[in-house]
C-alpha positions as CSV (number, residue, x, y, z in Angstrom):
1,X,0.0,0.0,0.0
2,X,1.1,3.5,-0.8
3,X,0.8,5.8,2.3
4,X,0.9,9.6,2.2
5,X,2.0,11.5,5.3
6,X,0.6,15.0,5.5
7,X,1.5,17.9,7.8
8,X,2.7,21.5,7.9
9,X,6.3,20.3,8.6
10,X,8.3,17.1,8.5
11,X,11.6,18.6,9.4
12,X,13.8,18.7,12.5
13,X,13.3,17.1,15.9
14,X,9.9,18.2,17.0
15,X,7.7,15.5,18.4
16,X,5.4,15.2,15.3
17,X,8.3,14.9,12.9
18,X,10.0,12.3,15.1
19,X,7.0,10.1,15.6
20,X,6.0,10.3,11.9
21,X,9.5,9.1,11.0
22,X,9.1,6.1,13.4
23,X,5.7,5.3,11.9
24,X,7.1,5.3,8.4
25,X,10.0,3.1,9.4
26,X,7.7,0.5,10.8
27,X,5.2,0.7,8.0
28,X,7.9,0.3,5.3
29,X,10.5,-2.0,6.9
30,X,8.2,-4.3,9.0
31,X,4.8,-4.1,7.3
32,X,5.9,-3.8,3.6
33,X,4.2,-0.5,2.7
34,X,5.7,2.5,0.9
35,X,5.5,6.0,2.4
36,X,5.4,9.5,0.8
37,X,5.5,13.0,2.2
38,X,3.6,16.3,1.8
39,X,4.4,19.4,3.9
40,X,5.6,23.0,3.9
41,X,9.0,22.0,5.2
42,X,10.6,18.7,4.5
43,X,13.8,16.8,5.2
44,X,12.4,13.5,3.8
45,X,13.6,11.6,0.7
46,X,13.2,14.0,-2.2
47,X,12.0,11.3,-4.6
48,X,9.1,10.5,-2.3
49,X,8.2,14.0,-1.2
50,X,6.1,16.9,-2.4
51,X,7.1,20.3,-0.9
52,X,4.4,22.9,-0.7
53,X,5.7,26.0,1.0
54,X,2.2,27.3,1.5
55,X,1.5,24.4,3.8
56,X,4.0,25.6,6.4
57,X,2.5,27.3,9.4
58,X,5.3,29.9,9.5
59,X,4.5,31.6,6.2
60,X,3.7,35.3,6.4
61,X,0.2,34.9,5.0
62,X,-0.6,32.0,7.3
63,X,0.6,33.9,10.4
64,X,-1.4,37.0,9.5
65,X,-4.6,34.9,9.0
66,X,-3.9,32.9,12.2
67,X,-3.6,36.2,14.2
68,X,-7.0,37.4,12.8
69,X,-8.7,34.1,13.5
70,X,-7.6,33.8,17.1
71,X,-7.5,37.4,18.2
72,X,-9.8,37.6,21.2
73,X,-11.4,40.7,19.8
74,X,-11.8,39.5,16.2
75,X,-14.9,38.6,14.2
76,X,-15.3,36.6,11.0
77,X,-15.2,39.3,8.3
78,X,-15.8,38.7,4.6
79,X,-12.1,39.4,4.1
80,X,-11.1,36.7,6.5
81,X,-13.6,34.2,5.2
82,X,-12.4,34.9,1.6
83,X,-8.8,34.4,2.6
84,X,-9.5,31.0,4.2
85,X,-11.5,29.9,1.2
86,X,-8.7,31.0,-1.2
87,X,-5.9,29.3,0.8
88,X,-7.9,26.1,1.3
89,X,-8.6,25.7,-2.4
90,X,-5.0,26.1,-3.3
91,X,-3.9,23.6,-0.7
92,X,-6.6,21.1,-1.6
93,X,-5.5,21.3,-5.2
94,X,-1.9,20.7,-4.1
95,X,-2.9,17.7,-2.0
96,X,-4.9,16.2,-4.8
97,X,-1.9,16.5,-7.1
98,X,0.2,14.8,-4.4
99,X,-2.3,11.9,-4.1
100,X,-2.4,11.5,-7.9
101,X,1.4,11.8,-8.4
102,X,2.2,9.1,-6.0
103,X,-1.0,7.0,-6.4
104,X,-1.7,7.3,-2.7
105,X,-4.0,4.6,-1.2
106,X,-4.2,6.1,2.4
107,X,-3.2,9.3,4.1
108,X,-1.8,9.9,7.5
109,X,-2.5,13.5,8.6
110,X,0.0,14.2,11.4
111,X,-1.5,16.6,13.9
112,X,-2.8,18.8,11.2
113,X,-6.4,17.9,12.1
114,X,-5.8,18.5,15.8
115,X,-4.0,21.7,16.5
116,X,-5.0,24.7,14.3
117,X,-1.6,26.2,13.5
118,X,-2.8,26.3,9.9
119,X,-6.6,26.4,9.6
120,X,-6.8,26.3,5.8
121,X,-4.5,23.3,5.8
122,X,-6.8,21.4,8.2
123,X,-9.8,22.3,6.1
124,X,-8.1,21.2,2.9
125,X,-7.1,17.9,4.3
126,X,-10.6,17.3,5.7
127,X,-12.1,18.1,2.3
128,X,-9.6,15.8,0.6
129,X,-10.5,12.9,2.9
130,X,-14.2,13.6,2.7
131,X,-14.2,12.4,-0.9
132,X,-13.6,8.9,0.3
133,X,-9.8,8.7,0.7
134,X,-9.0,6.3,3.6
135,X,-7.1,8.1,6.5
136,X,-5.4,7.5,9.8
137,X,-5.4,10.9,11.6
138,X,-2.6,11.0,14.2
139,X,-3.4,13.6,16.9
140,X,-0.6,14.8,19.2
141,X,-2.5,17.6,21.0
142,X,-5.9,19.2,20.6
143,X,-6.7,22.9,20.3
144,X,-8.9,22.9,23.4
145,X,-5.7,22.0,25.4
146,X,-4.3,25.5,24.6
147,X,-5.9,28.6,25.9
148,X,-4.9,30.7,22.9
149,X,-7.1,28.7,20.6
150,X,-10.2,29.1,22.7
151,X,-10.8,32.7,21.6
152,X,-11.4,34.4,18.3
153,X,-13.6,33.7,15.3
154,X,-12.4,30.3,14.1
155,X,-15.1,28.2,15.8
156,X,-16.9,27.1,12.6
157,X,-13.6,25.9,11.1
158,X,-12.6,24.2,14.3
159,X,-15.8,22.3,14.4
160,X,-15.4,21.2,10.8
161,X,-11.8,20.1,10.8
162,X,-10.1,19.9,14.2
163,X,-10.7,17.0,14.1
164,X,-13.4,16.3,11.5
165,X,-16.4,14.1,12.4
166,X,-15.6,11.7,9.6
167,X,-16.2,8.0,10.0
168,X,-16.0,6.1,6.7
169,X,-12.6,4.5,6.4
170,X,-11.3,7.0,8.9
171,X,-9.4,6.2,12.2
172,X,-8.4,8.6,14.9
173,X,-5.1,7.8,16.8
174,X,-4.1,9.7,20.0
175,X,-0.9,9.5,22.0
176,X,-2.2,9.3,25.5
177,X,-5.3,8.2,27.5
178,X,-6.3,11.8,28.5
179,X,-6.6,12.6,24.8
180,X,-8.6,9.5,24.3
181,X,-11.1,10.5,27.0
182,X,-11.2,14.1,25.9
183,X,-12.0,13.2,22.3
184,X,-14.8,10.9,23.4
185,X,-16.3,13.3,26.0
186,X,-16.1,16.4,23.7
187,X,-17.0,15.0,20.3
188,X,-18.2,11.4,21.0
189,X,-15.3,10.2,18.8
190,X,-13.6,6.9,19.5
191,X,-9.9,6.7,19.1
192,X,-6.9,4.3,19.4
193,X,-4.1,5.1,21.8
194,X,-0.7,4.6,20.3
195,X,2.0,6.0,22.6
196,X,5.2,7.5,21.5
197,X,7.8,4.8,21.0
198,X,11.5,4.1,20.6
199,X,13.5,1.3,19.1
200,X,14.1,-0.5,22.3
201,X,14.6,-3.8,20.4
202,X,18.0,-2.4,19.3
203,X,20.1,-0.8,22.0
204,X,22.0,2.5,21.3
205,X,25.0,2.2,19.0
206,X,28.4,1.7,20.6
207,X,30.2,4.9,21.5
208,X,32.5,5.9,18.6
209,X,34.2,8.6,20.6
210,X,32.8,11.6,18.6
211,X,31.4,13.2,21.7
212,X,34.3,12.4,24.0
213,X,35.6,16.0,23.7
214,X,32.3,17.6,24.5
215,X,33.2,18.5,28.0
216,X,36.6,19.9,26.9
217,X,34.9,22.0,24.2
218,X,32.7,23.6,26.8
219,X,35.2,23.9,29.6
220,X,33.5,21.3,31.8
221,X,35.9,19.6,34.2
222,X,36.1,15.8,34.0
223,X,35.3,15.7,37.7
224,X,32.3,17.9,37.5
225,X,28.8,16.4,37.7
226,X,27.2,16.9,34.3
227,X,23.4,17.1,34.3
228,X,21.6,17.1,31.0
229,X,18.3,18.9,30.2
230,X,17.4,17.6,26.7
231,X,14.6,20.0,25.9
232,X,13.8,23.3,24.2
233,X,14.1,26.5,26.2
234,X,10.4,27.2,26.7
235,X,8.5,27.9,30.0
236,X,6.6,24.5,30.1
237,X,9.9,22.6,30.3
238,X,10.5,23.9,33.8
239,X,14.2,24.5,33.5
240,X,14.2,26.7,36.6
241,X,13.5,23.5,38.6
242,X,16.7,21.9,37.1
243,X,18.7,25.0,38.2
244,X,17.2,24.7,41.6
245,X,18.1,21.0,41.9
246,X,21.7,21.7,40.7
247,X,22.0,24.5,43.2
248,X,20.9,22.4,46.1
249,X,23.1,19.4,45.2
250,X,26.1,21.7,44.7
251,X,25.6,23.1,48.2
252,X,25.8,19.5,49.7
253,X,28.2,17.8,47.4
254,X,32.0,18.2,47.1
255,X,31.8,18.6,43.4
256,X,30.8,21.3,41.0
257,X,27.7,20.8,38.8
258,X,27.2,21.9,35.2
259,X,23.7,21.9,33.7
260,X,23.8,21.4,29.9
261,X,20.7,22.5,28.1
262,X,20.7,20.9,24.6
263,X,18.3,23.0,22.5
264,X,18.1,26.5,21.3
265,X,16.1,29.3,23.0
266,X,13.9,31.7,21.2
267,X,11.0,29.4,20.1
268,X,8.6,31.4,22.3
269,X,10.6,34.6,22.7
270,X,13.8,35.2,24.8
271,X,12.3,36.5,28.1
272,X,12.3,33.0,29.6
273,X,15.9,32.4,28.6
274,X,17.0,35.8,30.1
275,X,15.2,35.0,33.4
276,X,16.9,31.6,33.5
277,X,20.3,33.2,33.0
278,X,19.7,35.6,35.9
279,X,18.4,32.7,38.1
280,X,21.4,30.5,37.4
281,X,23.8,33.4,38.1
282,X,22.1,34.1,41.5
283,X,22.2,30.4,42.4
284,X,25.9,30.1,41.3
285,X,25.0,27.3,38.9
286,X,26.9,27.0,35.7
287,X,24.6,26.4,32.7
288,X,25.9,25.6,29.3
289,X,23.4,26.7,26.6
290,X,24.5,24.2,24.0
291,X,21.7,24.7,21.4
292,X,23.9,26.3,18.8
293,X,26.3,23.3,19.0
294,X,23.8,20.5,19.0
295,X,22.2,19.7,15.7
296,X,20.5,17.0,13.7
297,X,23.8,15.9,12.1
298,X,27.4,16.0,13.1
299,X,29.8,18.4,11.4
300,X,31.1,22.0,11.9
301,X,29.4,25.3,11.9
302,X,30.4,28.3,9.8
303,X,33.2,29.4,12.1
304,X,34.6,25.9,12.4
305,X,33.1,24.8,15.7
306,X,32.3,21.2,16.2
307,X,28.6,20.2,16.0
308,X,27.3,17.3,18.1
309,X,24.1,15.3,17.9
310,X,22.1,14.9,21.1
311,X,22.9,11.2,21.0
312,X,26.6,12.2,21.4
313,X,25.8,13.9,24.7
314,X,23.6,11.3,26.4
315,X,26.4,8.8,27.0
316,X,28.6,11.4,28.9
317,X,25.8,12.8,31.1
318,X,25.7,11.7,34.7
319,X,22.0,12.5,35.3
320,X,19.1,13.8,33.2
321,X,16.4,16.3,34.3
322,X,12.9,16.3,32.9
323,X,10.9,18.7,35.0
324,X,8.3,19.5,32.4
325,X,5.1,21.1,33.6
326,X,3.2,19.6,30.6
327,X,3.9,17.1,27.9
328,X,1.8,15.4,25.3
329,X,3.7,12.3,26.0
330,X,7.5,12.7,26.6
331,X,9.9,11.8,23.8
332,X,12.9,13.0,25.7
333,X,12.0,10.8,28.6
334,X,11.8,7.7,26.4
335,X,15.2,8.8,24.9
336,X,16.6,9.0,28.5
337,X,15.4,5.5,29.3
338,X,16.9,4.4,25.9
339,X,20.3,5.6,26.9
340,X,19.9,4.1,30.4
341,X,20.4,7.3,32.4
342,X,18.9,8.1,35.8
343,X,16.4,10.8,35.6
344,X,14.3,13.3,37.5
345,X,10.7,13.6,36.4
346,X,8.2,16.3,37.4
347,X,4.9,14.3,37.5
348,X,3.1,15.9,34.6
349,X,-0.4,14.5,33.9
350,X,0.4,12.1,31.1
351,X,3.3,10.7,33.1
352,X,0.9,10.1,36.1
353,X,-1.8,8.5,33.8
354,X,0.2,6.4,31.3
355,X,3.8,6.0,32.4
356,X,4.1,6.0,36.2
357,X,1.6,3.1,36.7
358,X,3.9,0.8,34.7
359,X,6.5,1.0,37.6
360,X,9.4,3.1,36.4
361,X,12.2,3.9,38.8
362,X,12.9,7.6,38.6
363,X,13.3,10.5,41.0
364,X,9.9,12.1,41.1
365,X,8.8,15.6,42.1
366,X,5.5,17.5,42.2
367,X,6.4,21.0,41.2
368,X,9.2,21.7,43.7
369,X,12.7,20.4,44.6
370,X,12.3,18.9,48.1
371,X,14.9,17.5,50.4
372,X,13.8,14.0,49.3
373,X,14.4,14.8,45.7
374,X,17.9,16.1,46.5
375,X,18.6,13.1,48.6
376,X,17.5,10.6,46.0
377,X,19.4,12.3,43.2
378,X,22.7,12.4,45.3
379,X,22.2,8.7,46.1
380,X,22.0,7.8,42.4
381,X,24.9,10.0,41.5
382,X,27.1,8.4,44.2
383,X,25.9,4.8,43.8
384,X,26.6,3.3,40.4
385,X,25.1,-0.1,41.3
386,X,21.7,1.5,42.3
387,X,21.7,3.7,39.2
388,X,22.4,0.7,37.0
389,X,19.6,-1.3,38.6
390,X,17.1,1.5,38.0
391,X,18.1,2.1,34.4
392,X,18.1,-1.6,33.5
393,X,14.7,-2.0,35.0
394,X,13.4,1.1,33.1
395,X,14.8,-0.2,29.8
396,X,13.0,-3.5,30.1
397,X,9.7,-1.7,30.9
398,X,10.1,0.4,27.8
399,X,10.9,-2.6,25.6
400,X,7.6,-4.1,26.8
401,X,5.5,-1.0,26.5
402,X,7.0,1.6,24.2
403,X,9.0,-0.3,21.6
404,X,8.6,-0.6,17.8
405,X,6.9,-3.9,18.4
406,X,4.1,-2.1,20.2
407,X,3.8,0.3,17.3
408,X,3.9,-2.5,14.8
409,X,1.0,-4.4,16.3
410,X,-1.0,-1.2,16.9
411,X,-0.7,0.0,13.3
412,X,-1.6,-3.5,12.0
413,X,-4.8,-3.3,14.0
414,X,-5.7,0.2,12.8
415,X,-5.2,-0.7,9.1
416,X,-7.2,-3.9,9.5
417,X,-10.2,-1.9,10.8
418,X,-10.0,0.5,7.9
419,X,-9.8,-2.1,5.2
420,X,-11.8,-4.9,6.9
């Protein structure tokens, strides 16, 4: 079967792009299908892809329309309605050409029918599918989970396409149990839960030494405790809690601590980053903001500085912090388990609902760094045997619950229901 993945972007390391890549890997290598790609930004195989820049949510016209649709004081003017209609028609035509060009049998809209970052795109995908094209809509987060989408004049479009109330050869897939309940309670729509996964059937590749000079590059002493925060620099990631943890450990330990933040700041402005810099300075915690030196591929930047992948950094980290206030699931947490690292987790709702009940061994917190949190972290940092027991236990749990094997069987079931 020829399967077309559709979204605004399949590029980089955002959760949607990562999970779409995993789905395609399983669909092609394990289930024998062939996958193709349509989006406004792509880093997928060129011969199997159709780039449509108008599908990207970051285009000027899209941003301008988005602001008008979700402005709390806006109303649905003829101008706005006309622009939505015009953009939807163009995108639907582009999608129809994609389906025809690659003889697509089934489409997989990736979050484009859940979060309205690009309203005309969601409408175009809905109208495409409404003609009878089979679809598996993969929803990562819904608009009603974000306050900013609950105002404005887009309601009629949200009702039609986010997600659409289609049933014929149409399957909804969500990534956690809360989304499953929410979709049922709000719209009376049934869905299948397929959690985020990782290739736990195949352990990480052996260390080839590429990242061995990371500490030296950033002036981190070999005896320092290196704590890794493998997230973007946005408020919901709770990086201030990681700084607090490092400060309290440093006050009690006889070693210095360096907190390494792996991703760039600026996704949601720079104010949060500036506040973190001031907080770390007051707490005397050294933070390495490594985002401009950590990329999707190894190499060198324009001034000759070495670029590392995140996978080069995990092996040399002593501890990982994941103090998120909210997550749709938690890709970075699975990645931490994959690299067998001890970890601190702030008990965000999806963790409490879908991950914690499985019995993972982690340092947990509920919004603040308590003495218990500090004690347990210090114990893991000083007791290699205990840390190894915890991480081996976690890896096995992930292999049983969040592996490609789980994804494989789930996708088989979804496809059987569509084509039964």
